[in-house]
N, CA and C of each residue as an Amber inpcrd file, in Angstrom:
protein
   654
  37.0460000  38.5800000 119.3390000  35.7230000  39.1890000 119.3940000
  35.6800000  40.3560000 118.4230000  34.7280000  40.3660000 117.5160000
  34.5960000  41.4510000 116.5560000  33.8380000  42.6100000 117.1920000
  34.3880000  43.8170000 117.0470000  33.7790000  44.9930000 117.6630000
  33.9680000  46.1950000 116.7350000  32.9620000  47.0540000 116.5950000
  33.1060000  48.2330000 115.7390000  34.1020000  49.2440000 116.3190000
  34.8620000  49.8650000 115.4310000  35.7870000  50.9490000 115.7980000
  35.5130000  52.1230000 114.8670000  35.3140000  53.3140000 115.4590000
  35.1250000  54.5090000 114.6470000  36.4810000  55.0540000 114.2060000
  36.6080000  55.3360000 112.9000000  37.8470000  55.9190000 112.3710000
  37.4950000  56.9840000 111.3490000  37.8000000  58.2320000 111.6680000
  37.6200000  59.3540000 110.7370000  36.2260000  59.3820000 110.1100000
  35.2260000  59.2110000 110.9550000  33.8520000  59.2940000 110.4960000
  33.2850000  58.0100000 109.9310000  34.1270000  56.9980000 109.7190000
  33.6500000  55.7050000 109.2380000  33.7840000  54.6670000 110.3510000
  33.1390000  53.5310000 110.1640000  33.1750000  52.4690000 111.1600000
  33.8240000  51.2400000 110.5450000  34.8430000  50.7250000 111.2140000
  35.5060000  49.5080000 110.7960000  35.2670000  48.4310000 111.8500000
  35.4710000  47.2010000 111.4700000  35.3590000  46.0910000 112.4120000
  36.7540000  45.6710000 112.8630000  36.9240000  45.5700000 114.1650000
  38.2170000  45.2280000 114.7520000  38.0730000  43.8950000 115.4780000
  39.0010000  42.9890000 115.2180000  39.0000000  41.7000000 115.9060000
  39.8030000  41.8460000 117.1960000  39.0910000  42.0120000 118.2860000
  39.7340000  42.2670000 119.5810000  40.1540000  40.9430000 120.2070000
  41.4630000  40.7180000 120.2480000  42.0200000  39.4950000 120.8380000
  43.1290000  39.9170000 121.8000000  42.7730000  40.3650000 123.0020000
  43.7930000  40.8610000 123.9240000  44.6880000  39.7450000 124.4420000
  45.9800000  40.0400000 124.5530000  46.8720000  39.0910000 125.2230000
  46.6260000  39.0920000 126.7260000  46.0520000  40.2010000 127.2140000
  45.7270000  40.3140000 128.6420000  44.6990000  41.4140000 128.8490000
  43.9140000  41.2390000 129.8860000  42.9800000  42.2550000 130.3470000
  43.4440000  42.6510000 131.7380000  43.8980000  43.8920000 131.8620000
  44.4370000  44.3770000 133.1360000  43.3440000  45.1570000 133.8500000
  42.9740000  44.6980000 135.0280000  42.0150000  45.4190000 135.8510000
  42.7270000  46.2740000 136.8800000  42.0700000  47.3490000 137.2700000
  42.6010000  48.2430000 138.3080000  41.5730000  48.3060000 139.4410000
  41.9980000  47.9790000 140.6340000  41.0950000  47.9600000 141.7760000
  41.1150000  49.2520000 142.5620000  39.9690000  49.5700000 143.1770000
  39.8660000  50.6900000 144.1230000  40.4300000  51.9860000 143.5430000
  39.9500000  52.3530000 142.3600000  40.5340000  53.5140000 141.6860000
  39.5810000  54.6980000 141.5960000  38.4280000  54.6260000 142.2370000
  37.5590000  55.7910000 142.4280000  37.4950000  56.0890000 143.9170000
  37.6040000  57.3400000 144.2560000  37.6470000  57.7120000 145.6700000
  36.4240000  57.2130000 146.4330000  35.2430000  57.4410000 145.8560000
  34.0170000  57.0560000 146.5620000  33.8960000  55.5470000 146.6830000
  34.3700000  54.8040000 145.6910000  34.2800000  53.3380000 145.7580000
  35.2480000  52.7870000 146.7930000  36.4320000  53.3580000 146.9020000
  37.3770000  52.9070000 147.9230000  36.7680000  53.0640000 149.3170000
  36.0700000  54.1740000 149.5280000  35.4040000  54.3990000 150.8080000
  34.2630000  53.3990000 150.9840000  33.4900000  53.1720000 149.9150000
  32.3670000  52.2310000 149.9390000  32.8180000  50.8250000 150.3460000
  33.9850000  50.4140000 149.8820000  34.4910000  49.0720000 150.1620000
  35.2780000  49.0040000 151.4630000  35.3360000  50.1210000 152.1950000
  36.0230000  50.1370000 153.4790000  37.5300000  50.1230000 153.3520000
  38.0360000  50.6310000 152.2450000  39.4800000  50.6340000 151.9950000
  40.0010000  52.0630000 152.0170000  41.2780000  52.2120000 152.3570000
  41.9280000  53.4980000 152.2130000  42.2990000  53.7280000 150.7590000
  42.6820000  54.9580000 150.4380000  43.1100000  55.2630000 149.0750000
  44.4710000  54.6110000 148.8120000  44.6190000  53.8810000 147.7110000
  45.8900000  53.2090000 147.4270000  46.9910000  54.2100000 147.0980000
  48.2230000  53.8270000 147.4310000  49.3680000  54.6800000 147.1330000
  49.8390000  54.5360000 145.6940000  49.5130000  53.4230000 145.0640000
  49.8170000  53.1960000 143.6600000  48.7220000  52.3000000 143.0860000
  48.5750000  52.2520000 141.7620000  47.5050000  51.4470000 141.1800000
  47.5780000  49.9860000 141.5950000  46.4230000  49.4150000 141.8740000
  46.3100000  48.0130000 142.2730000  45.8940000  47.2030000 141.0470000
  46.8300000  46.4150000 140.5090000  46.6130000  45.6890000 139.2520000
  46.1820000  44.2540000 139.5130000  45.3100000  43.7390000 138.6290000
  45.0030000  42.3160000 138.5860000  44.7200000  41.9630000 137.1270000
  44.6490000  40.6710000 136.8290000  44.4090000  40.2220000 135.4630000
  43.0990000  39.4440000 135.3660000  42.3790000  39.6800000 134.2770000
  41.2250000  38.8520000 133.9310000  41.5920000  38.0400000 132.6860000
  41.1210000  36.7870000 132.5860000  41.4710000  35.9870000 131.4080000
  40.6760000  36.4170000 130.1850000  41.2540000  36.1820000 129.0190000
  40.5650000  36.4980000 127.7730000  39.2770000  35.6890000 127.6360000
  39.2290000  34.5150000 128.2450000  38.0430000  33.6640000 128.1740000
  36.8390000  34.2760000 128.8800000  37.0480000  35.3250000 129.6930000
  35.9370000  36.0170000 130.3570000  35.2340000  37.0050000 129.4290000
  35.8380000  37.3040000 128.2930000  35.3690000  38.3680000 127.4150000
  34.0960000  37.9680000 126.6690000  33.0760000  38.8470000 126.7070000
  31.8730000  38.6820000 125.8870000  31.4950000  40.0420000 125.3040000
  30.6760000  39.9970000 124.2680000  30.2950000  41.2050000 123.5430000
  29.0080000  41.8060000 124.0900000  28.7090000  43.0030000 123.6410000
  27.4400000  43.6500000 123.9120000  26.2990000  42.7190000 123.5060000
  25.3190000  42.5520000 124.3820000  24.1660000  41.7090000 124.0920000
  24.3020000  40.2750000 124.5310000  25.5180000  39.7940000 124.7540000
  25.7180000  38.4180000 125.2170000  25.3610000  38.3130000 126.7030000
  25.0910000  37.1040000 127.1520000  24.5930000  36.8980000 128.5080000
  25.7230000  36.6970000 129.5140000  25.5980000  37.3670000 130.6500000
  26.4380000  37.1120000 131.8180000  25.8590000  35.8910000 132.5290000
  26.6740000  34.8460000 132.7210000  26.2200000  33.6220000 133.3770000
  26.5730000  33.6880000 134.8560000  25.5420000  33.8840000 135.6960000
  25.7680000  34.0340000 137.1370000  25.8630000  32.6690000 137.7990000
  27.0060000  32.3700000 138.4320000  27.1170000  31.0870000 139.1330000
  26.2400000  31.0720000 140.3900000  25.6670000  29.9150000 140.6780000
  24.8090000  29.7690000 141.8480000  25.6460000  29.5870000 143.1130000
  25.0190000  29.8010000 144.2650000  25.6540000  29.5120000 145.5460000
  26.4420000  30.6550000 146.1390000  26.3520000  31.8490000 145.5300000
  27.0780000  33.0040000 146.0400000  26.0990000  34.1230000 146.3670000
  26.3780000  34.8400000 147.4450000  25.4980000  35.9190000 147.8770000
  25.6140000  37.1340000 146.9700000  26.8510000  37.4600000 146.5590000
  27.0760000  38.6810000 145.7840000  27.8670000  38.3760000 144.5180000
  27.2350000  38.6110000 143.3830000  27.9220000  38.6350000 142.0920000
  27.6670000  40.0300000 141.5380000  28.6630000  40.8880000 141.6640000
  28.4760000  42.3230000 141.4570000  28.8010000  42.7720000 140.0420000
  28.0360000  43.7640000 139.5650000  28.4010000  44.5430000 138.3770000
  29.4300000  45.5850000 138.8100000  30.2940000  45.9590000 137.8920000
  31.2420000  47.0550000 138.0980000  31.4270000  47.7670000 136.7540000
  30.7410000  48.8690000 136.5520000  30.8700000  49.6250000 135.3270000
  32.1980000  50.3600000 135.2700000  32.9080000  50.2370000 134.1430000
  34.2490000  50.8160000 134.0590000  34.5470000  51.3390000 132.6470000
  35.4110000  52.3350000 132.5770000  35.9850000  52.7810000 131.3150000
  37.1040000  51.8340000 130.9320000  37.0140000  51.2770000 129.7160000
  38.0660000  50.4100000 129.2060000  38.9490000  51.1440000 128.2160000
  40.2460000  50.9040000 128.2960000  41.2290000  51.4940000 127.3940000
  41.8000000  50.3720000 126.5340000  41.6650000  50.4930000 125.2180000
  42.1830000  49.4760000 124.3000000  43.4940000  49.9790000 123.7050000
  44.5380000  49.1910000 123.8680000  45.8730000  49.5750000 123.4160000
  45.9980000  49.3470000 121.9040000  46.6270000  50.2930000 121.2260000
  46.7760000  50.1980000 119.7790000  48.1830000  49.9480000 119.2950000
  49.1840000  50.2180000 120.1550000  50.5830000  50.1240000 119.7480000
  51.3850000  49.4010000 120.8220000  52.2450000  48.4920000 120.4160000
  53.0800000  47.7760000 121.3820000  53.9760000  48.7720000 122.1200000
  54.0130000  48.6410000 123.4320000  54.7760000  49.6240000 124.2070000
  55.2610000  49.0220000 125.5130000  56.4460000  49.4350000 125.9220000
  57.0180000  49.0440000 127.2010000  57.6430000  50.2720000 127.8480000
  57.4150000  50.4360000 129.1250000  57.9690000  51.5390000 129.9150000
  57.7170000  52.9000000 129.2640000  56.4690000  53.0980000 128.8730000
  56.0810000  54.3600000 128.2430000  55.9170000  55.4390000 129.3170000
  56.2430000  56.6560000 128.9930000  56.0940000  57.7540000 129.9380000
  54.6340000  58.1720000 130.0280000  54.2990000  58.8500000 131.1090000
  52.9360000  59.3690000 131.2540000  52.6120000  60.3610000 130.1370000
  53.5740000  61.1670000 129.7490000  53.3430000  62.1580000 128.6950000
  53.0220000  61.5140000 127.3490000  53.5650000  60.3290000 127.1070000
  53.3590000  59.6560000 125.8270000  52.2800000  58.5760000 125.8840000
  51.7210000  58.3380000 127.0580000  50.8620000  57.1710000 127.2650000
  49.6290000  57.1670000 126.3660000  48.9710000  58.3020000 126.2040000
  47.7330000  58.3300000 125.4250000  47.9860000  58.1430000 123.9240000
  49.2350000  58.2890000 123.5090000  49.5620000  58.1120000 122.0930000
  49.4640000  56.6530000 121.6520000  49.5000000  55.7190000 122.5930000
  49.4560000  54.2940000 122.2340000  48.0450000  53.7260000 122.3410000
  47.0440000  54.5760000 122.5870000  45.6610000  54.1230000 122.7700000
  44.9610000  54.0130000 121.4220000  44.3470000  52.8540000 121.1780000
  43.4830000  52.6950000 120.0090000  42.1610000  53.4140000 120.2260000
  41.5880000  53.2580000 121.4250000  40.3240000  53.9080000 121.7270000
  39.7820000  53.4540000 123.0690000  38.5740000  53.8930000 123.3490000
  37.9480000  53.6750000 124.6510000  36.6330000  52.9310000 124.4790000
  36.2670000  52.1590000 125.5000000  35.0580000  51.3620000 125.4430000
  34.4860000  51.1990000 126.8500000  33.3480000  50.5340000 126.9480000
  32.7200000  50.2260000 128.2390000  33.0860000  48.7990000 128.6430000
  33.3220000  48.6070000 129.9320000  33.6290000  47.2850000 130.4740000
  32.7770000  47.0600000 131.7210000  32.3120000  45.8310000 131.8980000
  31.6590000  45.4260000 133.1380000  32.5540000  44.3880000 133.8090000
  33.2190000  44.7830000 134.8730000  34.1570000  43.9050000 135.5890000
  33.3730000  43.0820000 136.6170000  32.6460000  42.0730000 136.1400000
  31.7850000  41.2660000 137.0140000  32.6410000  40.5080000 138.0280000
  32.1760000  40.4590000 139.2800000  32.9820000  39.9510000 140.3880000
  32.1340000  39.1610000 141.3730000  32.5800000  37.9530000 141.7270000
  31.9720000  37.2240000 142.8430000  32.5970000  37.7550000 144.1290000
  31.8560000  38.5720000 144.8380000  32.4020000  39.2420000 146.0100000
  32.7790000  38.2460000 147.1050000  32.0030000  37.1630000 147.2390000
  32.2970000  36.1500000 148.2530000  33.6990000  35.5590000 148.0540000
  34.0300000  35.2400000 146.7870000  35.3230000  34.6360000 146.4940000
  36.4590000  35.6400000 146.6020000  36.1840000  36.8770000 146.2600000
  37.1990000  37.9190000 146.4010000  37.6340000  38.0250000 147.8650000
  36.6530000  37.9920000 148.7500000  36.9540000  38.0690000 150.1870000
  37.6220000  36.7860000 150.6770000  37.1500000  35.6370000 150.2240000
  37.6690000  34.3410000 150.6870000  39.1020000  34.1100000 150.2440000
  39.3940000  34.4010000 148.9670000  40.6950000  34.0480000 148.3980000
  41.7980000  35.0250000 148.7630000  41.4420000  36.2830000 148.9790000
  42.4690000  37.2810000 149.2630000  43.1940000  37.7630000 148.0200000
  42.9510000  37.1360000 146.8940000  43.3840000  37.6200000 145.5810000
  42.2160000  37.3810000 144.6380000  42.2760000  37.9480000 143.4380000
  41.0230000  38.1710000 142.7210000  40.8480000  37.3510000 141.4510000
  41.7890000  36.4530000 141.1510000  41.7340000  35.7400000 139.8700000
  40.4570000  34.9170000 139.7290000  40.0890000  34.1550000 140.7600000
  38.8990000  33.3230000 140.6690000  37.6320000  34.1670000 140.6910000
  37.5980000  35.1620000 141.5560000  36.3960000  35.9850000 141.7180000
  36.0280000  36.7380000 140.4560000  37.0280000  37.1170000 139.6600000
  36.7970000  37.9470000 138.4840000  37.0480000  37.2070000 137.1690000
  37.3610000  35.9050000 137.2610000  37.8170000  35.1860000 136.0810000
  36.8350000  34.2360000 135.4370000  35.6090000  34.1460000 135.9620000
  34.6250000  33.2530000 135.3600000  34.3980000  33.6010000 133.8930000
  34.0570000  32.5880000 133.0970000  33.5770000  32.8480000 131.7450000
  32.4050000  33.8280000 131.8090000  32.3760000  34.7630000 130.8750000
  31.3460000  35.8140000 130.7130000  31.5080000  36.9740000 131.6850000
  32.5590000  37.0090000 132.4880000  32.7060000  38.0430000 133.5190000
  33.4220000  39.3020000 133.0280000  33.5690000  39.4510000 131.6860000
  34.1400000  40.6960000 131.1630000  33.3760000  41.1510000 129.9250000
  32.1150000  41.5630000 130.0790000  31.4200000  42.1910000 128.9570000
  32.1540000  43.4580000 128.5180000  32.2340000  43.6670000 127.1960000
  32.9630000  44.8210000 126.6520000  32.2600000  45.2940000 125.3840000
  32.1210000  46.6080000 125.2490000  31.4980000  47.1600000 124.0400000
  30.7500000  48.4460000 124.3660000  29.8340000  48.8900000 123.5260000
  29.4110000  48.2650000 122.2770000  30.3490000  48.5630000 121.1060000
  31.2990000  49.4790000 121.3240000  32.2170000  49.8790000 120.2640000
  33.4600000  50.4650000 120.9130000  34.4720000  50.6980000 120.1120000
  35.7030000  51.3610000 120.5330000  35.7400000  52.7300000 119.8710000
  35.9440000  53.7600000 120.6750000  35.9150000  55.1290000 120.1580000
  37.2700000  55.8060000 120.3950000  38.0110000  56.1420000 119.3440000
  39.2740000  56.8600000 119.5040000  39.0390000  58.3420000 119.8210000
  40.0810000  58.9800000 120.3100000  40.1170000  60.4390000 120.3650000
  39.3560000  61.0950000 121.5020000  38.7890000  60.3200000 122.4190000
  38.0980000  60.9340000 123.5460000  39.1020000  61.4550000 124.5650000
  38.6920000  62.4620000 125.3250000  39.4690000  62.9190000 126.4710000
  38.9830000  62.1280000 127.6750000  39.7900000  61.2090000 128.2130000
  39.3070000  60.3090000 129.2620000  39.2660000  60.9210000 130.6580000
  39.5750000  62.1920000 130.7730000  39.7050000  62.7940000 132.1020000
  38.3770000  63.1610000 132.7580000  37.3090000  63.2880000 131.9590000
  36.0370000  63.7270000 132.5520000  34.8690000  63.1990000 131.7220000
  34.6730000  61.8860000 131.7700000  33.5790000  61.2280000 131.0550000
  32.5600000  60.7150000 132.0710000  31.2990000  61.0220000 131.8490000
  30.2650000  60.5160000 132.7410000  30.1000000  59.0120000 132.5270000
  29.9860000  58.2750000 133.6290000  29.7970000  56.8290000 133.5860000
  28.6000000  56.4590000 134.4510000  27.6750000  55.7040000 133.8620000
  26.4260000  55.3610000 134.5340000  26.1670000  53.8670000 134.3730000
  25.7660000  53.2280000 135.4560000  25.3460000  51.8250000 135.4070000
  23.8870000  51.7320000 135.7970000  23.1140000  50.9870000 135.0020000
  21.7010000  50.7490000 135.3000000  21.4310000  49.2500000 135.3620000
  20.6010000  48.8350000 136.2960000  20.1220000  47.4580000 136.3700000
  18.6090000  47.5020000 136.2610000  18.0850000  46.8770000 135.2200000
  16.6430000  46.8980000 134.9380000  16.1090000  48.3260000 134.8630000
  16.9410000  49.2180000 134.3040000  16.5530000  50.6050000 134.1050000
  16.7950000  51.5240000 135.2800000  17.1000000  50.9820000 136.4510000
  17.3450000  51.7960000 137.6460000  18.8210000  52.1590000 137.7410000
  19.1070000  53.4300000 137.9520000  20.4970000  53.8910000 138.0350000
  21.1310000  53.4100000 139.3400000  22.2710000  52.7330000 139.2120000
  22.9990000  52.2120000 140.3690000  24.3470000  52.9160000 140.5750000
  24.9950000  53.2990000 139.4860000  26.2500000  54.0390000 139.5470000
  26.1200000  55.2630000 138.6540000  26.5610000  56.4020000 139.1460000
  26.5000000  57.6400000 138.3630000  27.6640000  58.5120000 138.8050000
  28.7050000  58.5490000 137.9920000  29.9320000  59.2310000 138.4000000
  30.6290000  59.7700000 137.1560000  31.8750000  60.1290000 137.3190000
  32.6890000  60.6570000 136.2310000  34.1190000  60.1730000 136.4100000
  34.8160000  60.0130000 135.2900000  36.2230000  59.6290000 135.3710000
  37.0780000  60.7030000 136.0430000  36.5110000  61.8720000 136.2820000
  37.2350000  62.9020000 137.0380000  37.4600000  62.4690000 138.4890000
  36.7250000  61.4290000 138.9590000  36.8890000  60.9220000 140.3250000
  37.9380000  59.8130000 140.4100000  38.5670000  59.4760000 139.2810000
  39.6360000  58.4830000 139.3090000  40.7760000  58.9420000 140.2140000
  41.2900000  58.0220000 140.9990000  42.4590000  58.3330000 141.8300000
  43.7010000  58.4320000 140.9370000  43.8550000  57.4580000 140.0370000
  44.9480000  57.4740000 139.0560000  44.3210000  57.5840000 137.6720000
  44.6780000  58.6370000 136.9400000  44.0350000  58.8730000 135.6440000
  44.5580000  57.8940000 134.5960000  43.9650000  57.9480000 133.4130000
  44.2460000  56.9590000 132.3800000  45.7140000  56.9760000 131.9630000
  46.2860000  58.1440000 131.7530000  47.6940000  58.2200000 131.3430000
  48.6000000  57.6060000 132.4080000  48.2980000  57.8760000 133.6710000
  49.0870000  57.3010000 134.7630000  48.9780000  55.7850000 134.7670000
  47.7890000  55.2520000 134.5470000  47.5850000  53.8050000 134.5590000
  48.3500000  53.1230000 133.4290000  48.2760000  53.7050000 132.2280000
  48.9820000  53.1080000 131.0930000  50.4830000  53.0780000 131.3600000
  51.0260000  54.1980000 131.7930000  52.4540000  54.2710000 132.0830000
  52.8440000  53.2830000 133.1760000  52.0350000  53.2190000 134.2330000
  52.3300000  52.3230000 135.3630000  52.3390000  50.8710000 134.9070000
  51.2950000  50.4430000 134.2120000  51.2170000  49.0470000 133.7690000
  52.3840000  48.6880000 132.8660000  52.7840000  49.6280000 132.0080000
  53.8380000  49.3430000 131.0330000  55.2220000  49.2310000 131.6640000
  55.3550000  49.6610000 132.9000000  56.6330000  49.4920000 133.5960000
  56.8800000  48.0320000 133.9650000  55.8130000  47.2400000 134.0440000
  55.9110000  45.8650000 134.5390000  55.6530000  44.8220000 133.4550000
  54.8840000  45.1630000 132.4370000  54.5870000  44.2170000 131.3730000
  54.4060000  44.9700000 130.0670000  54.8970000  44.3890000 128.9920000
  54.7370000  45.0130000 127.6860000  53.2660000  45.0080000 127.2990000
  52.7750000  46.1380000 126.8700000  51.4000000  46.2670000 126.4060000
  51.3670000  45.9640000 124.9130000  50.4770000  45.0490000 124.5320000
  50.3640000  44.6120000 123.1480000  49.1010000  45.1960000 122.5170000
  49.0870000  45.3860000 121.1770000  47.8670000  45.8370000 120.5170000
  46.6850000  44.9240000 120.8470000  45.5760000  45.5370000 121.2180000
  44.3910000  44.7840000 121.6140000  44.2700000  44.5480000 123.1050000
  45.3320000  44.7780000 123.8610000  45.2310000  44.6550000 125.3170000
  44.2370000  45.6790000 125.8620000  43.6010000  45.3210000 126.9610000
  42.5910000  46.1790000 127.5720000  43.0110000  46.5070000 129.0020000
  42.9180000  47.7830000 129.3540000  43.0560000  48.2050000 130.7540000
  41.6910000  48.6890000 131.2090000  41.1390000  48.0260000 132.2140000
  39.8490000  48.4190000 132.7830000  40.1370000  49.2400000 134.0310000
  39.6910000  50.4890000 134.0320000  40.3020000  51.5170000 134.8790000
  39.7260000  51.6590000 136.2850000  38.7980000  50.7850000 136.6690000
  38.2200000  50.8570000 138.0120000  36.7670000  51.3000000 137.9620000
  36.0540000  51.0460000 139.0620000  34.6100000  51.3030000 139.0830000
  34.2460000  52.3450000 140.1340000  33.2090000  53.1390000 139.8690000
  32.7350000  54.1060000 140.8610000  31.9720000  53.4160000 141.9960000
  31.5320000  54.2130000 142.9520000  30.6790000  53.7170000 144.0240000
  29.3400000  53.2670000 143.4630000  28.6830000  52.3620000 144.2100000
  27.3510000  51.9150000 143.8330000  27.2910000  50.5070000 143.3120000
  28.3590000  49.7100000 143.5050000  28.3460000  48.3280000 143.0390000
  27.2510000  47.5440000 143.7590000  26.7720000  46.4760000 143.1140000
  25.7150000  45.6850000 143.7270000  25.5010000  44.3740000 142.9930000
  24.6410000  43.5650000 143.5580000  24.4220000  42.1980000 143.1070000
  23.5900000  42.1240000 141.8280000  23.9180000  41.1290000 141.0060000
  23.1250000  40.7900000 139.8250000  22.4300000  39.4510000 140.0510000
  21.2050000  39.3250000 139.5170000  20.4380000  38.0870000 139.6210000
  19.9960000  37.6510000 138.2330000  19.8020000  36.3520000 138.0240000
  19.2590000  35.9010000 136.7370000  17.9600000  36.6280000 136.4140000
  17.8410000  37.0600000 135.1750000  16.6950000  37.8470000 134.7380000
  16.9680000  39.3340000 134.6660000  18.0370000  39.7980000 135.3320000
  18.4070000  41.2150000 135.2740000  18.9870000  41.5620000 133.9060000
  18.9260000  42.8550000 133.5800000  19.6540000  43.4030000 132.4410000
  20.5380000  44.5270000 132.9750000  21.8420000  44.4260000 132.7370000
  22.8000000  45.4170000 133.2370000  23.3050000  46.2540000 132.0700000
  23.2440000  47.5750000 132.2410000  23.6880000  48.5090000 131.2140000
  24.7750000  49.4150000 131.7820000  25.8690000  49.5170000 131.0390000
  26.9490000  50.4530000 131.3570000  26.9650000  51.5030000 130.2550000
  26.7980000  52.7690000 130.6200000  26.8140000  53.8440000 129.6280000
  27.9310000  54.8230000 129.9540000  28.7480000  55.1250000 128.9590000
  29.8270000  56.0900000 129.1210000  29.6850000  57.1480000 128.0330000
  29.7920000  58.3840000 128.4610000  29.6720000  59.5380000 127.5740000
  30.5960000  59.3960000 126.3670000  30.0400000  59.5690000 125.1740000
  30.8190000  59.5110000 123.9450000  31.0340000  58.1170000 123.3940000
  30.6460000  57.0960000 124.1580000  30.8670000  55.7110000 123.7140000
  29.5460000  55.0130000 123.4060000  28.6090000  55.0800000 124.3260000
  27.3400000  54.3960000 124.1320000  27.0150000  53.4960000 125.3020000
  26.1470000  52.5060000 125.0610000  25.6130000  51.6460000 126.1190000
  26.0150000  50.1930000 125.8680000  26.6600000  49.6020000 126.8520000
  26.9510000  48.1750000 126.8860000  25.8360000  47.4940000 127.6670000
  25.0780000  46.6120000 127.0260000  23.9210000  45.9910000 127.6570000
  24.0410000  44.4890000 127.6160000  23.8660000  43.8460000 128.7770000
  23.9780000  42.3870000 128.8680000  22.9290000  41.8240000 129.8070000
  22.1670000  40.8290000 129.3550000  21.2540000  40.1340000 130.2600000
  22.0240000  39.2030000 131.1860000  21.3980000  38.8380000 132.2800000
  21.9930000  37.9230000 133.2480000  21.1780000  36.6290000 133.2550000
  21.8660000  35.4960000 133.1370000  21.2070000  34.2020000 133.2100000
  21.8710000  33.3650000 134.3120000  21.2140000  32.3010000 134.7190000
  21.8340000  31.3740000 135.6550000  22.8910000  30.5580000 134.9180000
  24.0230000  30.3640000 135.5520000  25.0910000  29.5830000 134.9280000
  24.6280000  28.1410000 134.7840000  24.7040000  27.6030000 133.5770000
  24.2490000  26.2270000 133.3530000  25.0430000  25.2310000 134.2060000
């Protein structure tokens, strides 16, 4: 997927081909409470397939027959340097930049399966964009999700249970992080259902707006 990357005041095009997309569950305090869960003792990792990835402006295809297909606005971290077992102190040094991610989820299947691969793995279930921005401080970025212009999520990465450096270090203890890999850092409170005809926007301070229409899955 081709995506713009800002570098020293200029914009380059980066071909984003992640070997893996690592999601982090229940990583905002308010969202953990919203979902009826306690605060996790360590990051809760899951994987989304690369085939779920779509760009800004592309359509999210909502499968029929499910009560809840939720948006989840998240800060995405794009890895720039191959790394294994990196320390927390060095973790941000391997980051290419930051972007917006929508971790779309079939809530019915998440509950039914007890694990999340099917619920979060549909084609089109990982919108990402509109660009990758290096050099941001990920500790306190405002994140807002809107559906048809109405604000549904409004929070800050300061509410993360495990911050970005901790997540990178943690993930790298178990799997080598490759250039282009994405870590999606968790969603704030306010998740909700998407319907065909909706337009979902994820806006993160310093990055911009990721906007995707919703259609019925063919």
